[in-house]
VMD Tcl script that draws the C-alpha trace (Angstrom):
set ca {
  {4.37 -29.56 0.75}
  {7.91 -28.84 0.79}
  {9.18 -27.27 4.09}
  {11.17 -25.14 1.37}
  {8.43 -24.78 -1.19}
  {5.75 -21.88 -0.08}
  {2.24 -21.94 -1.85}
  {3.13 -18.72 -3.38}
  {5.87 -19.79 -5.10}
  {4.35 -20.73 -8.37}
  {4.15 -17.01 -9.51}
  {0.51 -15.91 -9.92}
  {-0.47 -14.66 -13.57}
  {-3.08 -13.26 -15.54}
  {-4.73 -16.25 -17.12}
  {-5.87 -17.64 -13.10}
  {-9.02 -17.04 -11.87}
  {-9.53 -14.17 -9.58}
  {-11.09 -17.00 -6.80}
  {-8.52 -18.42 -7.61}
  {-5.50 -16.11 -7.43}
  {-7.56 -14.47 -4.04}
  {-7.93 -17.91 -2.25}
  {-4.06 -18.90 -3.21}
  {-3.39 -15.26 -1.28}
  {-5.98 -15.98 1.75}
  {-4.02 -19.02 1.84}
  {-0.27 -17.65 2.27}
  {-1.51 -14.56 4.04}
  {-3.14 -16.37 7.45}
  {0.11 -19.07 6.97}
  {2.42 -16.67 6.79}
  {0.02 -14.99 10.59}
  {0.49 -17.89 11.71}
  {3.82 -18.69 10.97}
  {5.15 -15.51 12.40}
  {2.83 -16.56 16.23}
  {1.31 -12.83 15.77}
  {-1.73 -11.65 14.66}
  {-0.94 -7.90 15.83}
  {-2.04 -5.50 13.04}
  {-0.26 -1.47 12.41}
  {-3.45 0.56 12.84}
  {-3.34 4.44 11.45}
  {-3.83 7.36 14.55}
  {-5.84 10.55 13.40}
  {-3.67 12.96 12.26}
  {-0.93 10.45 11.22}
  {1.05 12.01 8.35}
  {3.25 10.48 5.80}
  {5.25 11.74 3.13}
  {4.98 9.36 -0.72}
  {6.24 9.81 -4.02}
  {4.23 11.04 -7.07}
  {6.41 12.11 -10.19}
  {9.59 11.96 -8.27}
  {7.75 15.09 -6.07}
  {7.34 14.26 -2.02}
  {3.04 14.81 -0.80}
  {2.29 15.44 2.17}
  {-1.05 13.18 3.24}
  {-2.90 12.99 6.59}
  {-5.10 10.25 7.99}
  {-8.60 12.13 9.03}
  {-11.93 10.38 9.24}
  {-10.18 6.95 7.97}
  {-9.28 8.91 5.00}
  {-6.51 10.33 3.06}
  {-6.00 13.99 2.51}
  {-3.15 15.12 0.10}
  {-1.61 18.20 -0.17}
  {-2.95 20.39 -2.89}
  {-0.15 22.89 -3.48}
  {2.67 19.85 -3.18}
  {0.10 17.74 -5.89}
  {0.48 20.91 -7.96}
  {3.87 21.84 -7.82}
  {4.25 18.18 -9.43}
  {2.29 18.09 -12.11}
  {3.38 21.45 -12.95}
  {7.48 21.95 -11.79}
  {6.33 25.38 -10.55}
  {8.81 26.82 -8.51}
  {5.64 28.72 -6.34}
  {2.58 26.22 -6.82}
  {0.56 28.22 -4.03}
  {0.29 30.87 -7.01}
  {-2.26 28.62 -8.72}
}
mol new
graphics top color blue
foreach p $ca { graphics top sphere $p radius 0.5 }
foreach p [lrange $ca 0 end-1] q [lrange $ca 1 end] { graphics top cylinder $p $q radius 0.2 }
display resetview
């Protein structure tokens, strides 16, 4: 394989088997990590917060006990379009 051509230049398609797809993904990921010279992975910290977009609205989420928790009020606002989602 040439230096200019990477293993993922051929697109992954729906007719590929799951094993082949995972094998190609794993191989490419390992090559990319080795190429960067760094294997540090950003770990999520307890209490870390983020904003995500759902139906065009910002939803607050917080990472706690290895799980993401979402703001129910924000989700209700996104789903109903209400100006007062806390009343639900």
